[in-house]
C-alpha positions in Angstrom: 31.0 -33.3 45.9 33.3 -35.8 46.7 35.8 -34.4 48.4 35.7 -33.2 52.1 35.3 -29.4 51.7 36.1 -28.5 55.4 39.1 -30.6 55.6 40.7 -29.4 52.4 40.1 -25.9 53.3 41.4 -26.6 56.9 44.6 -28.7 55.1 45.7 -26.0 53.0 44.8 -23.2 55.5 42.1 -21.8 53.4 39.8 -19.3 55.7 36.6 -18.5 54.1 34.7 -15.5 53.8 31.8 -16.8 52.0 30.8 -19.3 49.7 29.5 -19.4 45.8 27.8 -23.0 44.7 27.0 -23.0 40.9 24.5 -25.9 40.2 22.6 -25.7 44.2 20.6 -28.5 43.5 18.5 -28.6 46.7 21.6 -26.9 48.9 22.5 -30.0 50.6 26.5 -28.3 50.9 25.1 -25.5 52.8 25.6 -27.4 56.2 28.8 -28.1 55.7 29.6 -24.3 54.5 27.7 -23.5 58.0 30.2 -25.8 59.8 33.2 -24.3 58.2 32.2 -20.9 58.9 28.8 -20.0 60.5 28.6 -16.1 59.6 29.6 -16.8 55.5 27.6 -14.7 52.9 26.3 -18.2 50.8 24.9 -17.4 47.2 23.5 -20.5 45.7 22.6 -20.3 41.8 20.0 -23.0 40.5 18.4 -22.7 37.0 15.6 -25.3 37.1 12.5 -23.4 38.7 11.3 -26.2 40.6 14.4 -26.7 42.7 14.8 -23.0 42.6 11.1 -22.9 44.3 12.0 -25.9 47.2 15.7 -23.8 47.8 13.9 -21.0 48.9 11.7 -23.2 50.8 14.8 -24.9 52.3 16.4 -21.5 53.1 13.7 -18.9 53.3 14.8 -18.1 57.4 18.2 -18.0 56.4 19.8 -14.4 56.3 23.1 -15.1 54.6 21.7 -17.4 52.1 20.9 -15.6 48.4 19.1 -18.0 45.8 19.3 -17.0 42.5 16.9 -18.7 39.5 19.4 -18.7 36.8 22.7 -21.0 35.5 26.0 -19.5 35.3 27.9 -19.1 32.1 30.3 -17.4 29.7 27.7 -14.4 28.5 24.1 -13.5 29.1 21.8 -16.3 27.4 18.6 -18.5 27.3 19.3 -21.8 26.5 17.7 -25.6 27.1 18.0 -27.6 30.3 18.0 -31.5 29.1 16.4 -33.0 32.6 16.6 -36.0 34.1 13.3 -37.3 35.0 14.2 -40.3 37.7 17.5 -38.7 39.2 15.8 -36.0 41.3 17.3 -34.0 38.6 20.7 -34.3 39.3 21.7 -35.3 35.9 20.3 -32.3 34.4 22.5 -30.1 32.0 22.8 -27.4 29.3 24.8 -29.7 27.3 23.2 -32.8 25.7 23.5 -36.2 27.0 26.3 -38.4 25.5 28.0 -41.1 27.4 25.8 -40.4 30.2 23.2 -42.4 28.1 25.5 -45.3 28.2 27.0 -45.1 31.8 23.6 -44.3 33.5 21.0 -46.0 31.6 18.7 -46.3 34.6 18.5 -42.3 34.2 16.2 -40.8 31.4 16.0 -37.5 29.6 12.2 -36.4 28.9 11.9 -34.4 25.6 8.8 -33.0 26.9 10.6 -31.9 30.3 13.5 -29.6 28.5 13.2 -26.2 30.1 14.1 -22.8 29.3 16.5 -21.3 31.7 18.1 -17.8 31.7 21.8 -17.7 31.6 24.1 -14.9 33.4 27.6 -14.3 34.4 28.9 -14.9 37.8 30.7 -11.8 37.5 27.8 -9.9 36.6 26.5 -10.2 40.6 29.7 -8.7 41.5 30.0 -10.8 44.3 32.8 -9.5 46.5 32.5 -11.2 50.0 32.8 -14.7 49.0 36.2 -16.4 48.4 35.3 -20.3 47.6 33.6 -21.5 44.4 31.5 -24.9 44.3 30.5 -25.9 40.6 28.3 -29.0 39.6 27.0 -28.3 36.5 27.2 -31.7 34.8 29.7 -30.5 32.2 29.1 -26.8 31.6 32.2 -26.3 34.1 34.3 -24.7 31.7 31.7 -22.0 30.5 31.0 -20.9 34.0 34.9 -20.1 34.6 34.8 -18.2 31.6 32.0 -16.1 33.2 33.7 -15.7 36.6 36.8 -13.7 35.8 36.5 -11.5 38.0 35.4 -13.5 41.0 38.7 -15.8 40.1 41.1 -12.9 40.9 39.7 -13.0 44.8 38.7 -16.7 45.3 41.1 -18.9 47.1 39.6 -22.2 46.3 37.3 -24.3 43.6 35.7 -27.1 44.4 34.7 -28.6 40.9 33.3 -31.5 39.7 34.4 -32.6 35.9 33.8 -35.5 33.9 37.0 -38.0 32.7 34.8 -39.0 29.8 32.4 -37.1 27.4 29.0 -37.3 29.5 27.6 -34.3 27.8 28.3 -33.6 24.2 31.1 -30.7 24.2 32.0 -31.3 28.3 35.5 -30.1 28.6 38.4 -31.8 29.7 39.9 -31.5 32.9 43.3 -30.8 31.4 41.1 -27.2 29.5 39.9 -26.7 33.0 43.7 -27.1 34.6 45.1 -24.5 32.5 42.1 -22.0 32.3 42.6 -22.2 36.2 46.3 -21.6 35.7 45.4 -18.1 34.5 44.5 -17.1 37.7 47.1 -18.4 39.7 45.0 -22.0 40.5 46.2 -25.0 40.8 44.8 -28.5 41.2 45.7 -30.1 44.5 43.2 -32.8 45.1 41.6 -35.2 42.6 39.0 -37.7 43.6 37.2 -39.6 41.5 34.0 -41.5 41.3 34.5 -45.4 41.3 
C-alpha cells in the first residue's frame, strides 16, 4: 500500500479490532497490522494456489492469522485468473489486462498460466471481529465491495488500491468506488497516487 496504514489510523483515531486483507499476495502487510494491534485478528484472502501455499508456510505458527484460498467478489463463482509471470504474481487479476500491457510492458501474462479460482463473498465468512478492510485486487475492487455489504456496516476504514486508467478491462473508476462506499458512510480522506 502506498499509504502508511499505522499513521493514518492514528491520525483519524481509529482503533483496530482486526484486519481483512483481500489480495494478500505474500502477506507483507501482516507485520504492519501486528504493530498496530498485536492481538488483532487477521484474515488473509489469496486465490492463487502457489501464493496460498506460501502464505500458509509463512504464517503456520500464527494463531491469530487465518488464511483462505479464494478470491472475494460479489457472488460465489469460479473465474479465470490472468497470471503475470515476471512480477511475482503481483499484477495477476481476474480482469483481463488492458492498459497495464502498455504502461508496464515488462510484465507478461501467459495464457498457459491462467488459473481457475474460486470466488466467495466476504459476507459469507461472517467476520465480526475485524473493522479494517484492505483491498489489493488489480481492478476487481468494486466487486469485492459489493460482496462485503454486511462487513462494511461494521467497518471503520477501507484501504484500497485502485487504478486511474483502465489498466484491466472494465475496472472501476475511483468515483464509482467513492459512490459505493458513501452508501456505508465511508468517505475518502486520503489519496496517494503511484508516480
